[in-house]
DRENPA-3360 file (N, C-alpha, C; in nm, 2 decimals, always signed):
BEGIN
1 = XXXXXXXX = +21.49/+1.36/+11.81/+21.60/+1.47/+11.81/+21.53/+1.59/+11.78 ~ +21.56/+1.69/+11.81/+21.51/+1.80/+11.75/+21.53/+1.87/+11.68 ~ +21.48/+1.97/+11.62/+21.57/+2.02/+11.40/+21.66/+2.09/+11.46 ~ +21.72/+2.08/+11.31/+21.89/+2.17/+11.36/+21.93/+2.26/+11.36 ~ +21.94/+2.37/+11.43/+22.01/+2.50/+11.44/+22.14/+2.52/+11.34 ~ +22.06/+2.58/+11.19/+22.16/+2.57/+11.07/+22.24/+2.71/+11.15 ~ +22.37/+2.73/+11.10/+22.45/+2.84/+11.13/+22.45/+2.92/+11.28 ~ +22.36/+2.85/+11.38/+22.39/+2.91/+11.58/+22.30/+3.00/+11.55;
9 = XXXXXXXX = +22.18/+2.95/+11.45/+22.09/+3.11/+11.45/+21.99/+3.22/+11.63 ~ +21.99/+3.05/+11.63/+21.97/+3.04/+11.85/+22.02/+3.05/+11.93 ~ +22.17/+3.09/+11.90/+22.23/+3.10/+11.97/+22.24/+3.31/+12.01 ~ +22.22/+3.29/+11.84/+22.24/+3.48/+11.80/+22.17/+3.55/+11.86 ~ +22.02/+3.47/+11.88/+21.89/+3.53/+11.92/+21.94/+3.54/+12.06 ~ +21.99/+3.45/+12.17/+22.02/+3.45/+12.23/+22.09/+3.56/+12.35 ~ +22.21/+3.55/+12.24/+22.27/+3.66/+12.26/+22.25/+3.81/+12.24 ~ +22.21/+3.87/+12.13/+22.10/+3.94/+12.09/+22.00/+3.98/+12.19;
17 = XXXXXXXX = +21.97/+3.90/+12.23/+21.80/+3.92/+12.37/+21.87/+3.99/+12.51 ~ +22.03/+3.88/+12.51/+22.08/+3.91/+12.65/+22.19/+4.09/+12.61 ~ +22.23/+4.08/+12.50/+22.26/+4.23/+12.53/+22.17/+4.37/+12.55 ~ +22.05/+4.31/+12.42/+21.94/+4.37/+12.46/+21.88/+4.44/+12.59 ~ +21.88/+4.34/+12.68/+21.79/+4.31/+12.80/+21.86/+4.39/+12.90 ~ +22.01/+4.37/+12.94/+22.13/+4.46/+13.02/+22.17/+4.52/+12.92 ~ +22.18/+4.57/+12.85/+22.25/+4.64/+12.86/+22.15/+4.83/+12.89 ~ +22.08/+4.85/+12.87/+21.98/+4.95/+12.99/+21.96/+4.94/+13.06;
25 = XXXXXXXX = +21.99/+4.77/+13.08/+21.97/+4.74/+13.25/+22.07/+4.86/+13.37 ~ +22.22/+4.76/+13.27/+22.27/+4.86/+13.39/+22.35/+5.04/+13.35 ~ +22.29/+5.10/+13.27/+22.29/+5.20/+13.16/+22.20/+5.28/+13.35 ~ +22.11/+5.24/+13.38/+22.00/+5.27/+13.49/+22.01/+5.23/+13.58 ~ +22.12/+5.11/+13.60/+22.18/+5.02/+13.75/+22.28/+5.23/+13.78 ~ +22.32/+5.22/+13.67/+22.51/+5.32/+13.65/+22.43/+5.46/+13.66 ~ +22.29/+5.50/+13.66/+22.31/+5.69/+13.69/+22.17/+5.69/+13.84 ~ +22.21/+5.56/+13.89/+22.10/+5.61/+14.05/+22.15/+5.67/+14.12;
33 = XXXXXXXX = +22.33/+5.70/+14.13/+22.37/+5.81/+14.27/+22.34/+5.91/+14.19 ~ +22.35/+5.95/+14.04/+22.35/+6.12/+13.97/+22.17/+6.11/+14.04 ~ +22.06/+6.01/+14.05/+22.00/+6.07/+14.02/+21.94/+6.06/+14.23 ~ +21.97/+6.02/+14.27/+22.00/+6.02/+14.42/+22.04/+6.19/+14.47 ~ +22.18/+6.22/+14.37/+22.25/+6.34/+14.44/+22.16/+6.46/+14.38 ~ +22.10/+6.52/+14.26/+21.98/+6.51/+14.19/+21.87/+6.59/+14.31 ~ +21.84/+6.47/+14.27/+21.68/+6.43/+14.37/+21.72/+6.46/+14.53 ~ +21.75/+6.56/+14.59/+21.75/+6.52/+14.71/+21.64/+6.55/+14.79;
41 = XXXXXXXX = +21.56/+6.60/+14.76/+21.43/+6.58/+14.84/+21.37/+6.53/+14.83 ~ +21.35/+6.41/+14.74/+21.29/+6.26/+14.66/+21.30/+6.20/+14.85 ~ +21.17/+6.15/+14.95/+21.17/+6.04/+15.06/+21.24/+5.89/+14.99 ~ +21.20/+5.88/+14.83/+21.19/+5.77/+14.82/+21.32/+5.74/+14.73 ~ +21.39/+5.69/+14.75/+21.57/+5.63/+14.67/+21.52/+5.64/+14.52 ~ +21.60/+5.62/+14.41/+21.55/+5.57/+14.33/+21.55/+5.45/+14.27 ~ +21.67/+5.40/+14.32/+21.68/+5.24/+14.33/+21.63/+5.18/+14.43 ~ +21.56/+5.23/+14.53/+21.40/+5.18/+14.60/+21.34/+5.11/+14.49;
49 = XXXXXXXX = +21.28/+5.22/+14.41/+21.12/+5.24/+14.35/+21.18/+5.20/+14.23 ~ +21.30/+5.19/+14.17/+21.24/+5.16/+14.05/+21.27/+4.99/+14.00 ~ +21.33/+4.87/+14.12/+21.30/+4.75/+14.08/+21.13/+4.71/+14.10 ~ +21.11/+4.77/+14.20/+20.94/+4.71/+14.17/+20.89/+4.78/+14.14 ~ +20.91/+4.87/+14.00/+20.84/+4.95/+13.95/+20.79/+4.81/+13.80 ~ +20.93/+4.76/+13.81/+20.99/+4.71/+13.70/+20.96/+4.53/+13.64 ~ +20.98/+4.49/+13.85/+20.94/+4.34/+13.82/+20.80/+4.35/+13.92 ~ +20.72/+4.50/+13.91/+20.57/+4.52/+13.93/+20.51/+4.41/+13.80;
57 = XXXXXXXX = +20.54/+4.51/+13.73/+20.53/+4.51/+13.51/+20.52/+4.34/+13.52 ~ +20.63/+4.27/+13.52/+20.66/+4.14/+13.51/+20.54/+4.10/+13.56 ~ +20.55/+4.11/+13.73/+20.41/+4.02/+13.78/+20.25/+4.01/+13.73 ~ +20.17/+4.15/+13.75/+20.10/+4.12/+13.75/+20.07/+4.12/+13.53 ~ +20.20/+4.04/+13.40/+20.18/+4.05/+13.32/+20.21/+3.90/+13.31 ~ +20.26/+3.82/+13.39/+20.28/+3.73/+13.45/+20.09/+3.70/+13.48 ~ +20.09/+3.73/+13.56/+19.93/+3.66/+13.62/+19.82/+3.67/+13.48 ~ +19.80/+3.81/+13.38/+19.70/+3.74/+13.30/+19.76/+3.64/+13.24;
65 = XXXXXXXX = +19.86/+3.64/+13.20/+19.87/+3.53/+13.12/+19.87/+3.39/+13.09 ~ +19.86/+3.36/+13.27/+19.85/+3.25/+13.37/+19.68/+3.23/+13.34 ~ +19.60/+3.35/+13.41/+19.46/+3.34/+13.34/+19.41/+3.42/+13.22 ~ +19.48/+3.45/+13.19/+19.40/+3.39/+13.05/+19.47/+3.33/+12.94 ~ +19.59/+3.28/+12.90/+19.65/+3.23/+12.84/+19.60/+3.19/+12.75 ~ +19.51/+3.03/+12.86/+19.49/+2.98/+12.77/+19.36/+3.00/+12.65 ~ +19.30/+3.12/+12.64/+19.19/+3.17/+12.57/+19.26/+3.21/+12.40 ~ +19.44/+3.26/+12.40/+19.48/+3.31/+12.33/+19.52/+3.22/+12.17;
73 = XXXXXX = +19.51/+3.30/+12.11/+19.55/+3.15/+11.96/+19.76/+3.13/+11.97 ~ +19.79/+3.04/+11.94/+19.93/+3.03/+11.89/+20.01/+3.15/+11.90 ~ +19.90/+3.15/+11.76/+19.96/+3.27/+11.64/+19.99/+3.42/+11.77 ~ +19.87/+3.42/+11.80/+19.87/+3.60/+11.89/+20.00/+3.53/+11.98 ~ +19.96/+3.47/+12.04/+20.14/+3.43/+12.13/+20.26/+3.46/+12.08 ~ +20.23/+3.43/+12.03/+20.39/+3.44/+11.94/+20.37/+3.58/+11.90;
% end
């Protein structure tokens, strides 16, 4: 049996993490129409470029962790 979660601390941490991640993402998503209206001469729309920029960084960082993560100590990973 795992350790007890006193006061639902883990639940609150995940709730705050979800709010912290989703609110900025939703703020960016809601401004795509504005940017597409303001930047009329741009060849690529922001709603096309932004997901690639965000997920590209995530893929690169995951690859680095997969390749070199075993060289890090547990304390530095945390």
